[in-house]
N, C-alpha and C positions, 0 to 999 in steps of 0.2 A: 504494500499499500504506499502511496506517495503522501508525504506530509510537507506542508509549507510552513516555514517558521521565520520569525523575526527575532534577532538577538542583538546584544551589544558585545562587541569583541573586546579583547584586552587593551586595544588602542582607544576605546571609547566610541568607536564607529558603529552605526546601526547597520546590520547585515540582514538582507532578505534573500532567502534561498530555499531549496527543497531537498529532500532526501527520501529514500525508500526505507521503510521500517515496518515492524509488525504492529507496534502500539505507539501512542503518544509518549508514554513513559520511556520507551526505548530511545526516542528522539531526544527527549529532555535529558536523560542520563548521558547520552553521547555528547550533547552540547555543553552540559555542565562539566563533563570530564575534560573538555578543551578550555575550560575557564571562561566560557561565555555566560552572559546574563540573559536568560530566556525571557522574552517579552510576550510572544504569542506562538502557538502551534495550532495549525488547522489541518484537518483531513482535506483531501482533494475536493470532496463534495462541498464542505463548508467554506473552503477557500473560494471556489467558484461562486458560491452564494454571496460571499463577502464582496467579491469583485463586481457583482451586479448581474452575473449570469443566472439563468433560470435554474431553480432547484426546488423540488417539492418541499424539502425541509425548511426552505426559507419562507414558505407561506405560513401565515399565522391565522389559524382558525379560532380566534378568541383567546381567552386566557386558560388557566388551569382550573378545572372544576374542583369543588370541595370533595366530591366522591373520589377523585383521583388522589388527592392528598391523604384521605382516610386510608385508601388502599396502600399507598406508599408507606405510611407510618406503620400500619399493621403488618405488611409483608416484610418490611425491613426488620422489624422486631422479631418476627418468626425465623428469618434467615440467620440473624445474628445469634439468636438463642440456639439454633441448630448447629452452630459452630463455624459458619462462614464468616470471612472477614467482611468489614463494612464495604471495602472497595469491591470485592467480588459480588456482594449483594447488590450494590449500586449498578454494577455492570449488567447483571441479570435483569434488574428492574428497568434499566434503560432499554434493553433489547425488547422487552415485553410491552413498553409504553406505546400506545396508539397515538397519543397527542404529540405532534411534531415539536411543539414548544417545550412540553414537559420532558420529552426524550432528550432534547438538547441540553436542558438544565441538568438532568441526571448525568449525562455524559460529561459535562463540564465539571460537575461536582465530583465525579469519580476521578477525573484528572487532577482536581485540587487535592483530593485525598492521597493520590499517588505521589503528589509533589510535597507531601508532608503537612498539609493543612488538616485541621480538625473538621468533622462533619458540620458542626455548628457554624464555623467561619465560612465553609463552602456554601452552605445554604443561605447565609446572611447576605450573599451577593444578590439575592433575588427577593427583595422585600415585598414586591408586588404579588409573590406567590407564597413565601414563607414569612409570616408576620413576626413581630418581636416575641410574642407569646410562644410560638412554635420554636423559634431559634433558641430562646433562653431556656426552655425546658430541655431541649437537646443538649445545650451547653451544661446545664446542671447535671444531667445524666452522665455526661462524659467526665465531669469533675468528680462526681461521687462514685463512679464505676457502676452505675445502674442505668446504663443507656437503654437497655431493653425495656425496663420498667417505665422509663420516661416516654419511650416511643409508644408503648401500650396505653399510657395515660393520655398521650396526644391523640391517638386514634379514637379513644373513648370520648374525649372532649369534642373532637370534630364530628364524630358520629351523632352525638347528642345535639350539637348545633344543627347538623344536617337534618335530623328528624324533626326538630322544632321548626326550622325554616320551611321544610317540606309541607308541614301542616298549615303554616301560614299561607303558602303559595296555593295549596289545595283549596283553602277556604276562600281565597280571592279569585280563584279560577271561574267559579260560577258567575259572579257578577260580571267578570270580564267577557265571558261567552255571551251572556244576555245583552251586554252593551254592544258587542259586535253584531249580534243578531238584529238589534234595534236599528243600527246604522244600515245594515244590509237591506232590511225591509223598507227603510226610508228611501234609500237609493233606488230600489226596485220600483217604488211608486213614482219617484221623480222621473225615472227614465222611461217606463212603460205605460203607466196609468195616466199621469198628469198631462202628457202631451196630447192624448186623445180627447181628454175633457177640454183642454185649451182650444182645440179645433172647434168644438161645439160652441164655446163661449164667443169665439170670433165670428162664427156664422150668425149667431143670434144677436150679436152686438149688445150684450147685456152689460150693465154697470158692474165692475169688478171691485170688491173691497180690497183694502191694503194687504191683509194677510194672504189673500189669494194672489195678488200681484207679486208678492215676495216669493210665493210657492212657484208661480209660473216662471219667474225670473231665474230661480235656481234650476228648474227643470230645463229651461232654455240653455243654460250654461253647459249642462251635461249632454244634451241632445244635439244642439246646434253647433257647439264649439268643442267637440271631443278632443281635437288635437291640442287644445289649450288646457282644458279642464283636467283631463286624465293625467297628463304629465305633471301638472302642478300638484295634484293629489298624491301621486307616486313620490314626488320629491319631498312633500311634506311628511309622508309616512316614513320614508327612509331617514329623513333628517331627525324626526322624533325618535326613531329607534337608536340612531347613533348618539343622540343627545342624552337619552336616558341610560345608555350604557357607559357614558363617559363619567368621570369623577364629578363634574359639575352637575350633570343630570341626576346622579344618584344622591348628591347632597340636596338638590331641589326636591326630590321625592321624599327624602327623609325629613326635610323641613316641613313639607306639607303634612306628612304622617304625624308629626309631633304637634300639629296645630289643629287637627280635626278631632273633636271631643272623644268620640268612641274609639277611633283608631289610635289616638294618643295614649290611651290607657293600655292598649295591647302592645304598642311599641315600647312603652316604659317597662312593662312586665317582661317582655322579650329581652330587653337590655339588661335588666336586673338578673334574670336567669343566666344569661351568658357571662355576665361580669362576675357573679359569685362563683360560678363553676371554674372560670379561668383563674380567679384569685386563689381558690382552694387548691387547684392543681399545682400552681406555681409555688405555693407555700409548701406543699407536700414534696416538691422536687428539691427543696432546700434553699430557695432564694429568700433573701431578706424581705421583711414586710414592705418597706418603702419601695424597693425595686419591683416586687410582685404587684403592688398597687398601681405603680406607674405603668407597667406593661399591660395589666388587666384593663386599664382605662381605654386602651386602644380598641377594644372590642365594642365599645358603646357607639351607638348611632347618633345620640344627642350630643352635639358639640358643647353645649353649656354644661352638661353633667360631666363630660370628659374633662373640661377645663377645671371644674370644681374639684374633681378627684385628684388631678395632677397637682393642684394647689395644696393638698394635704401634706405634701412632703415636708414643707417647712414646719408645720405644726408638730408633726411626729418627731422630726429630728431635734426639735427644741424640748422634747419630753412630754408632749401631749399624747393622749390615748387615741387609738384609732376610732373608738366609739364616739368620742367628743368631736372628732373631725367630721364624721358623718352627721352628727347631731347639729353641727353648725350650719349644715346645708339641708335642713329638715324639709325644705320645699321639694327636694328631689328624692329623698330617701325616707321610706315609711318608718314609722316608730318601731314596728316589730323587727325590722332589719337592724336598726340601731341597737335595740335591746339585746338581740341575739349575738351581735358582734361583741357587745360589752361582756356578755356571759362567756363567749369564746376566749376573749383576752384574759379574763379572770381565772378560767379553768385550764388555760394552756391548750385548748382544743379548738383554736380558731379555724383551722382547715376543715375540721369535721362540721363545725357550725355553718361555715360558708357553703359546704356541700348540701347541707340540709336546706339552707335558704335557696340554693339553686334548684333543688327538687320542688320546693314549695312554689317558687315562681314559675317553674315549668308547668306545673298543674294549673296555676292561675291563668297562664297564657292559654292553655288548652280550653279552659272554661270560658275565657273571654272570646276565643275563636268561635265556640259554640253559640254564644250569645249574639255575636255579630252575624253569624250565618243565619240565625233565626230572624234577625232584624232586617237583613238585606233583602230577603225574598219579598215581603210586602212593600218595601220601599221601591224595589225595582218594578214591581207590578204597577205601582202608582205612577212612576216615571214613564213606563211604557204606555200606560193608559193616557196620560197627559199628552205625550208626544204624538201618538197615533190619533188621539181625539182631536188635537189641534189641526192636524193635517186633513182629517176627514171634514171638520167644520169649515176649513178654508175652501174645500171642494163643494160641500153641500150648500154653503151660504149663497153663492150665485145661482145655483140650481133652484134653490127655494124662490129666489127672485124671479126666475124664468117661469116657474109654476104660477106664481102670483100674477105675472103679466098675462099669461095665457088664460087664466081663469077670469081675469078682469076684462 
């Protein structure tokens, strides 16, 4: 296999060249043996991609899914427990990865391990995939010699997050489908029904009220100007998809979620469940309270709460208790949570108390989801009734005038 590399030689010059070898490690060992400082090593395929040539691996089909990270942590723990080295395990996982982006990350992380780096430092290069919580739990496992346990805890945490988020998505799927169906029904009427009725109105020269004029205008845009209307709609849909997948779009959605009364409660409970679970696992892995608290705050979707928690660092380092820190921001944290944290501090079982809180808020989230699901159905029926009713009235209004004229 051909590898392309960039090094700094003993004279301080940057050298670009290539050589045949079996692995990247073989190339690195050879170059280091000559006293060169290795900057980059690429396989032929990756090098062509870097130059701008076409390569399937260069295509990015979105990010790394949560389920892929769960599988990675669980399988890596199983392999290491079975006696394989971390480097060998990463190689196997990279070969089995279907996601091109994740495959490349695992391959590069494997190369980092072979170059003498730790697993945590290799994964830390990809903060968009492995967050601070993930990396620090791996680091704690490496330091304590309990990497397998840490990886299993990570997979458990991610699995619980995945299950909870899946339930939220499932609950939101029904209103989303109904909303799309409503739009589809509206478009069908505008394109196929309204134009025929408009022809009748034109022939009879009946007076048309404003709501009907608006309906006819919208219908005319779709029917008479398809080369303009359809591309605009397509562009708007694609733009919306890209926007809501971007960091700004996600922040916008989260901001909206935290300001709608019913959804706000659900979002807060989901945040508290994930925060307490992450905080508990980080403490169990051996990280200090302040560091665990700071890292756990990153899982929160509410920026104000995240800032509040990160501000606890000063209070705690100056001798304040964790419970008093949470109590000082009582508008964000329920009394029951503050009291249980206080008990955990006094008994020395804070990690266990936090896990109990996480379980409690997971159950609260599930109950809230059920309540929201029960509320959404009648609300949607009302919205659909109003929407279709308004469209029907806009059509029937002029027809009623026609009937009056004919009868008169």
